[in-house]
C-alpha positions in Angstrom: 15.0 88.0 173.2 11.9 90.0 171.7 9.8 89.2 168.8 7.8 92.3 167.8 5.5 92.6 165.0 5.2 96.2 163.4 2.4 97.0 160.9 0.7 100.1 159.6 -1.5 100.6 156.8 0.1 102.2 153.3 0.8 105.8 154.1 0.9 105.6 157.8 4.6 106.0 157.9 5.4 102.5 159.5 8.4 102.0 157.3 9.8 105.4 157.7 9.4 105.2 161.5 10.9 101.7 161.8 13.9 102.7 159.7 14.6 105.6 161.8 14.0 103.6 165.0 16.4 100.8 163.8 19.3 103.5 164.0 18.9 103.6 167.8 17.8 100.1 168.9 19.6 96.6 168.4 17.0 94.7 166.6 17.2 92.5 163.6 14.7 93.7 161.0 12.8 91.0 158.9 10.0 91.5 156.3 7.7 88.9 156.3 7.2 88.7 152.6 11.0 88.6 152.2 11.3 85.4 154.5 8.4 83.9 152.3 10.2 84.6 149.2 13.5 83.2 150.6 11.8 80.0 151.6 9.9 79.6 148.2 13.2 80.3 146.3 15.1 77.7 148.4 12.2 75.1 147.6 12.6 76.0 143.8 9.0 77.2 143.8 9.6 80.8 142.8 12.3 83.0 141.3 11.1 86.3 142.9 8.5 87.6 145.4 5.9 88.6 142.6 5.6 84.9 141.8 4.5 84.1 145.4 0.9 85.1 144.8 0.6 82.8 141.8 1.4 79.7 143.9 -1.6 77.5 145.0 -3.2 78.8 148.1 -2.3 75.6 150.1 1.3 76.1 149.1 1.3 79.7 149.9 -0.2 78.6 153.6 2.7 76.1 153.9 5.4 78.9 153.2 3.4 81.4 155.5 3.8 79.0 158.3 7.5 78.0 157.4 8.2 81.7 157.4 6.7 82.2 160.9 8.8 79.3 162.2 12.0 80.6 160.7 11.4 84.0 162.1 10.8 82.6 165.8 13.9 80.7 165.5 16.0 83.8 164.6 14.3 85.5 167.8 16.0 83.0 169.9 19.4 84.6 169.5 18.3 88.2 168.4 15.6 90.8 169.3 13.4 90.8 166.0 11.1 93.3 164.5 9.1 91.7 161.8 7.6 94.2 159.2 4.2 92.8 157.8 0.5 93.8 157.2 -2.1 93.3 160.1 -4.8 93.2 157.3 -5.0 93.4 153.7 -7.6 95.4 152.1 -9.1 93.4 149.2 -12.1 94.0 146.9 -13.6 91.0 148.7 -13.0 92.5 152.3 -10.4 92.4 154.7 -8.0 89.5 154.8 -6.1 88.7 157.9 -2.3 89.3 157.4 -1.4 86.6 160.3 -3.8 83.8 160.2 -3.7 81.2 163.1 -1.0 78.9 161.3 1.3 81.9 161.2 0.7 83.1 164.7 1.3 79.6 166.1 4.7 79.5 164.7 5.6 83.1 165.1 4.2 83.6 168.7 5.1 87.2 169.0 5.5 89.2 172.4 4.3 92.6 171.1 2.2 94.0 168.2 2.9 97.8 167.3 0.5 99.5 165.2 1.6 102.7 163.6 -1.4 105.0 162.7 -2.0 108.4 161.4 -5.1 110.6 160.7 -6.7 109.6 157.5 -6.3 112.8 156.0 -2.6 112.7 156.7 -2.5 109.3 155.0 -4.3 110.5 152.1 -1.9 113.1 151.3 1.1 110.9 152.0 -0.3 108.6 149.5 -1.1 111.1 146.9 2.6 112.6 147.4 4.4 109.1 147.0 5.2 108.8 143.2 7.1 105.7 143.8 3.6 103.7 144.2 0.5 103.5 142.3 -2.2 103.1 145.0 -6.0 103.1 144.7 -7.5 106.2 145.8 -9.5 105.8 149.1 -11.9 108.1 151.1 -11.0 109.1 154.6 -13.8 106.9 155.8 -12.2 103.9 154.1 -8.7 104.5 155.5 -10.2 104.9 159.0 -12.0 101.6 158.7 -8.7 100.0 157.6 -7.1 101.3 160.8 -9.9 99.9 162.9 -9.8 96.5 161.2 -6.0 96.5 162.1 -6.9 97.2 165.8 -9.5 94.5 165.9 -7.2 92.0 164.1 -4.2 92.9 166.4 -6.1 92.3 169.5 -7.5 88.9 168.1 -4.0 88.1 167.5 -2.9 89.0 170.8 -5.7 87.0 172.3 -4.4 83.9 170.6 -0.6 84.7 171.5 -0.8 86.5 174.9 1.2 89.4 173.2 0.4 92.9 173.9 -0.7 95.6 171.7 0.7 99.1 171.3 -0.6 101.9 169.2 1.7 104.5 168.2 0.5 107.7 166.3 2.5 109.2 163.5 1.3 112.5 162.8 2.9 115.0 160.4 5.7 117.0 161.8 6.1 114.8 164.8 8.3 112.1 163.4 10.9 112.7 166.1 8.5 112.2 168.8 7.3 109.1 167.2 10.5 107.6 166.8 11.2 108.4 170.7 8.0 106.5 171.7 9.2 103.4 169.4 12.7 103.4 170.9 11.5 103.8 174.5 8.9 100.9 173.9 11.7 98.7 172.4 14.4 99.1 174.9 
C-alpha cells in the first residue's frame, strides 16, 4: 500500500485536483488537520478544530505525532493520500508543516506538490469568496512555492520518499488530473 502526501499553497488548486483525481483512483483521502482534531476530541482536549491552535505547543506536537502514526496505520490496509501543508507562511517566517516528529511516524512514499503560476494563484485567491486571505505579491507566492520545494526535498531526505511537482495551470485541469492519476496508479 502507498502513503502519499499532497500539498499546494492556497490557490494552487490542490484541493480541486485531489477531489477530481479521487474519482478515478482507489485511495483513502485523509486531511492531516482532521485526524489531529479527531485525536484531540477523543482525548477530551478540544471540541472542534479551531481550538487545536489554542492548546499548548507541546500538546500540539504530541497530537501531530499521534496523527502521523494513525495515518501510517491506515496505509497498511489502504492506499492513503494525505492532504496537508508542506510549509505555512507566518508573519515570523515559514513554518514546516511536517516536522521531524511527524515524518518519523508518517514515513510517506511520495510527496506531490501542486503548483501554478503566481499570477494564476493571485487571480484564484481574489475570485474565491469563501475565504478571507491576505493579499500577497507574485514574488511572495513564488517564494512560498520555492520554500515548499525545499521543504519537500528535506522531508524526502529524511524519509526516502520521492517528490513530484505537478503543474496546475488555468484551463488545463483535465491534463493535470491525468498526470495525477498516472502517478498514483
